[in-house]
C-alpha positions in Angstrom: -16.5 -4.5 -21.6 -15.2 -2.1 -19.0 -15.2 1.7 -19.5 -11.5 2.1 -19.8 -11.2 -0.7 -22.4 -14.1 1.0 -24.3 -12.0 4.2 -24.4 -9.1 2.3 -25.8 -11.2 0.5 -28.4 -12.8 3.8 -29.5 -9.3 5.0 -30.6 -9.2 2.2 -33.2 -12.8 1.8 -34.0 -14.8 -1.2 -35.3 -11.8 -3.1 -36.6 -10.4 -3.6 -33.1 -13.8 -4.3 -31.6 -14.3 -7.0 -34.2 -10.9 -8.6 -33.4 -11.7 -8.6 -29.7 -15.0 -10.3 -30.4 -13.2 -12.9 -32.6 -10.8 -13.6 -29.7 -13.8 -14.1 -27.4 -15.5 -16.5 -29.8 -12.3 -18.5 -30.2 -11.8 -18.8 -26.5 -15.3 -20.0 -26.0 -14.9 -22.5 -28.8 -11.7 -23.9 -27.3 -13.4 -24.4 -24.0 -16.4 -26.1 -25.6 -14.1 -28.5 -27.5 -12.9 -30.2 -24.2 -14.5 -33.4 -22.9 -16.9 -33.1 -20.0 -16.5 -31.8 -17.3 -13.4 -29.9 -18.6 -15.6 -28.0 -21.1 -17.7 -26.5 -18.3 -14.8 -25.8 -16.0 -12.7 -24.2 -18.8 -15.7 -22.3 -20.0 -16.4 -20.9 -16.5 -12.7 -19.9 -16.2 -12.7 -18.1 -19.6 -16.1 -16.4 -18.8 -14.6 -14.9 -15.7 -11.6 -13.6 -17.6 -11.7 -9.9 -16.6 -10.5 -7.1 -18.8 -8.6 -9.2 -21.5 -5.8 -6.8 -21.1 -3.1 -9.2 -22.4 -4.9 -10.1 -25.7 -5.7 -6.4 -26.1 -2.0 -5.6 -26.0 -1.3 -8.2 -28.6 -3.9 -6.6 -30.9 -2.7 -3.0 -30.2 1.0 -3.8 -30.6 0.2 -4.9 -34.2 -0.9 -1.4 -35.1 -4.0 -0.3 -36.9 -3.6 -2.2 -40.2 -1.9 -5.6 -39.5 -3.2 -7.0 -42.8 -4.3 -10.7 -42.7 -5.0 -10.9 -39.0 -5.8 -14.6 -38.5 -2.4 -15.2 -37.0 -2.8 -12.1 -34.8 -6.1 -13.5 -33.4 -4.4 -16.8 -32.6 -1.6 -15.1 -30.8 -4.0 -13.1 -28.7 -6.0 -16.2 -27.8 -2.8 -18.1 -26.9 -1.7 -15.4 -24.5 -5.1 -15.3 -22.7 -5.1 -19.1 -22.4 -1.7 -19.1 -20.7 -2.9 -16.3 -18.4 -6.1 -18.2 -17.6 -4.2 -21.4 -17.0 -1.9 -19.8 -14.5 -4.8 -18.3 -12.6 -6.4 -21.7 -12.2 -3.1 -23.2 -11.0 -2.4 -20.3 -8.6 -5.8 -20.9 -7.0 -4.9 -24.6 -6.5 -1.6 -23.7 -4.9 -3.2 -21.1 -2.7 -6.4 -23.0 -2.0 -8.2 -19.9 -3.0 -12.0 -19.9 -2.8 -12.6 -16.6 -4.7 -11.3 -15.1 -7.8 -12.7 -11.8 -9.0 -15.6 -12.3 -6.6 -16.5 -15.7 -8.1 -16.0 -19.2 -6.8 -12.7 -20.7 -8.1 -12.5 -24.0 -10.0 -10.6 -25.4 -7.1 -13.4 -24.5 -4.7 -16.1 -25.7 -7.0 -14.6 -28.9 -8.4 -11.6 -29.8 -6.3 -7.9 -29.9 -6.7 -7.7 -32.7 -9.4 -10.2 -31.1 -11.8 -8.8 -27.7 -11.3 -5.3 -28.9 -12.1 -6.6 -30.6 -15.2 -8.4 -27.5 -16.3 -5.3 -25.4 -16.0 -3.3 -28.1 -17.9 -5.9 -28.1 -20.7 -5.9 -24.4 -21.1 -2.1 -24.3 -21.1 -1.8 -27.0 -23.7 -4.4 -25.4 -25.9 -2.5 -22.1 -25.8 0.5 -23.7 -27.6 -1.7 -25.7 -29.9 -3.3 -22.5 -31.0 0.0 -20.6 -31.6 1.7 -23.5 -33.4 -0.8 -22.9 -36.3 1.0 -19.7 -37.0 4.1 -21.7 -38.0 6.3 -19.1 -36.4 9.1 -20.5 -34.2 10.0 -17.0 -33.1 6.4 -16.6 -31.7 6.5 -20.0 -30.0 9.8 -19.0 -28.4 8.4 -15.8 -27.0 5.4 -17.5 -25.4 7.6 -20.4 -24.2 10.1 -18.1 -22.5 7.2 -16.2 -20.8 5.7 -19.4 -19.6 9.0 -20.6 -18.2 9.3 -17.2 -16.4 5.9 -17.6 -14.9 6.8 -21.0 -13.4 10.1 -19.6 -12.1 8.3 -16.7 -10.6 5.8 -18.9 -8.9 8.5 -21.1 -7.4 10.3 -17.9 -6.2 7.1 -16.7 -4.5 6.8 -20.0 -2.7 10.4 -19.9 -1.6 9.9 -16.4 -0.2 6.7 -17.2 1.6 6.5 -15.6 5.1 10.1 -14.4 4.8 10.1 -10.8 6.2 13.7 -10.3 4.9 12.7 -10.3 1.2 14.3 -7.2 -0.5 12.7 -4.8 -2.9 15.0 -6.0 -5.6 14.1 -9.6 -5.1 10.4 -8.7 -5.0 10.7 -6.8 -8.3 12.5 -9.7 -9.9 9.7 -12.0 -8.9 7.0 -9.7 -10.3 8.9 -9.4 -13.5 8.9 -13.2 -13.9 5.4 -13.9 -12.6 3.5 -11.0 -14.3 5.5 -8.6 -16.4 7.0 -11.2 -18.8 3.6 -12.2 -20.1 2.7 -8.6 -20.7 6.0 -8.3 -22.6 5.2 -11.4 -24.6 1.8 -10.0 -25.6 3.4 -6.9 -27.1 6.2 -8.9 -28.7 3.7 -11.3 -30.4 1.7 -8.4 -31.8 4.8 -6.7 -33.0 6.1 -9.9 -34.6 2.8 -10.4 -36.5 2.9 -6.9 -37.9 6.6 -6.3 -38.4 6.6 -3.6 -35.7 9.5 -2.7 -33.4 9.6 -5.9 -31.2 12.1 -4.9 -28.5 10.7 -1.4 -27.9 7.1 -2.7 -27.7 8.2 -5.6 -25.5 9.9 -3.1 -23.1 6.7 -1.1 -23.0 4.7 -4.3 -22.1 7.2 -5.4 -19.5 7.0 -2.0 -17.6 3.2 -1.9 -17.8 3.0 -5.4 -16.4 5.4 -4.6 -13.6 3.3 -1.5 -12.6 0.1 -3.6 -12.9 1.5 -6.1 -10.3 2.7 -3.4 -7.9 -0.7 -1.7 -8.0 -2.5 -5.1 -7.6 -0.4 -5.7 -4.5 -1.4 -2.2 -3.2 -5.1 -3.1 -3.8 -4.7 -6.3 -1.7 -3.9 -4.1 1.3 -6.3 -1.2 0.5 -9.3 -3.1 -0.8 -12.2 -3.1 -0.6 -13.5 -6.6 -1.5 -16.0 -5.1 -3.9 -13.1 -4.0 -6.1 -10.8 -6.9 -5.6 -13.2 -9.8 -5.4 -11.3 -11.2 -2.4 -10.8 -10.1 1.2 -8.2 -7.6 2.2 -4.9 -9.1 3.2 -5.2 -12.3 1.2 -1.5 -12.0 0.3 -0.6 -11.7 4.0 -2.5 -14.9 4.8 -0.8 -16.7 1.9 2.6 -15.5 3.1 3.2 -13.6 -0.1 5.6 -10.8 0.6 4.6 -7.7 -1.4 6.1 -4.2 -1.9 3.6 -2.5 0.6 4.7 -4.9 3.3 8.4 -4.5 2.5 8.2 -0.7 2.6 6.0 -0.7 5.7 8.3 -2.9 7.7 11.2 -0.5 7.0 9.1 2.3 8.6 7.6 0.1 11.3 10.1 -2.7 12.3 7.5 -4.3 14.5 5.7 -5.4 11.3 8.5 -7.9 10.7 6.9 -10.2 13.1 3.4 -9.8 11.7 2.0 -13.2 10.6 -1.8 -13.1 10.6 -3.7 -16.3 10.6 -7.3 -15.1 10.3 -8.9 -12.6 7.9 -9.6 -10.3 10.8 -5.9 -10.3 11.8 -4.9 -9.8 8.2 -7.1 -6.7 7.9 -5.6 -5.3 11.1 -2.1 -5.7 9.6 -3.3 -4.0 6.4 -4.4 -1.0 8.5 -0.9 -0.9 10.1 0.7 -1.1 6.7 -1.5 1.7 5.4 -0.7 3.9 8.4 3.0 3.9 7.5 2.4 5.6 4.2 3.8 2.6 2.3 0.9 2.4 0.0 1.5 5.9 -1.4 5.2 5.1 -2.0 4.3 1.9 -3.8 1.8 3.7 -6.0 4.4 6.4 -6.8 6.9 3.7 -7.9 4.2 2.2 -10.1 3.3 5.5 -11.7 7.0 6.1 -12.4 7.1 2.7 -14.2 4.1 3.6 -16.3 5.8 7.0 -17.3 8.9 5.0 -18.2 6.8 2.6 -20.3 5.2 5.5 -22.2 8.7 6.9 -23.0 9.6 3.4 -24.3 7.1 3.6 -27.1 8.8 4.1 -30.5 6.0 6.2 -31.8 2.9 8.0 -30.5 0.0 5.6 -30.2 -3.1 6.9 -28.4 -4.5 3.4 -27.7 -1.3 2.1 -26.1 -1.0 5.4 -24.1 -4.5 4.9 -22.8 -3.7 1.4 -21.8 -0.8 2.7 -19.8 -2.9 5.3 -18.1 -5.7 2.9 -17.3 -3.3 0.7 -15.3 -2.8 3.6 -12.9 -6.3 5.0 -13.0 -8.1 1.8 -12.0 -6.2 2.0 -8.7 -6.7 5.7 -8.0 
C-alpha cells in the first residue's frame, strides 16, 4: 500500500484496513474463478491494480460506521473491476505494451485474449453488484460505464486533431475518468444513506483533477513514475490539456505530430517550455479545492484523498 493511502487509512483505523483487504481477497477470488487462461490474465491485471483509489472512495463515502458492510464491499469490488476492464480494453485499442511499468495483457497474450479478459472483468463487475439487489446502484454503475464508452469514442474521434478545445477536452475527461470516480462516491453514499449528490460531486471533481494531472505527467515524466515513456499520448494522437494550452502559446505546435518516442520527447520539451504544464496543474489544483468545498461535512479521510491527488504530481 502506498504512503498516501496509508495516511488515509490511518484516519479510519483497522476497520477500513480490514475492508480494503476484503476487497483485495474478493478481487483475487473473482480472477481465480475464470477458466484458464483467463484466470491468469485476469489475476495479473488485478495484481497490477495500483492504488485502488476508486474502491477506497466507495468505502470512505460510506462513512466510519456503515453497519452491515457486505454490500459496500461488493460495490467497491464492482467499481474496481470496471476500472480494470477499461484499462485492458484501452491497452488493446492503443496497442500499448506497458501499463504501470509492466507488460500489458495485450502485449503478453495478444488482442483476442486481452479483449476477452476485459470482457470478463466487466461482466463480473455487474454480477457482483447485482447481489446487492439495488436497482439504484446498478443504474449508477451502468451510467458511469456508458460514459466511459462515450468518452473513449470521443477520444478516438479527436485523435490528432489540433483544433480540440479546452471545453471539449474537459467533457471527454469527465466521461472517461471523472464519472467513475463520481460513481464510486455515489455507491458508497447509497450503501450508507449519506448525501449522494454532494459526495458524487466531490468524486467527479477529484476524478477530473486526477485526469488533468495524469496528462501533465505524460509530458513531464519520468518513466520511473509513469511506467510508460514520455509523450505516449502524443504518439497515440490523444489531445490533452498541456498540448492544447501549449499550442495557444506556441502556434507552431499545431503541426507537431511525432512518430517516434524520441520525437515525442522533443515535443514534450517544447510543451514544457511554454509554461503550459504549470497552468494545467493550477487548473487541477483549483478543481481539488472546489471538490473539498463540495463535501457536506468535514471528513479527514476524504480531504486527504483530495490532497493526495495533487501531491503525487508535485
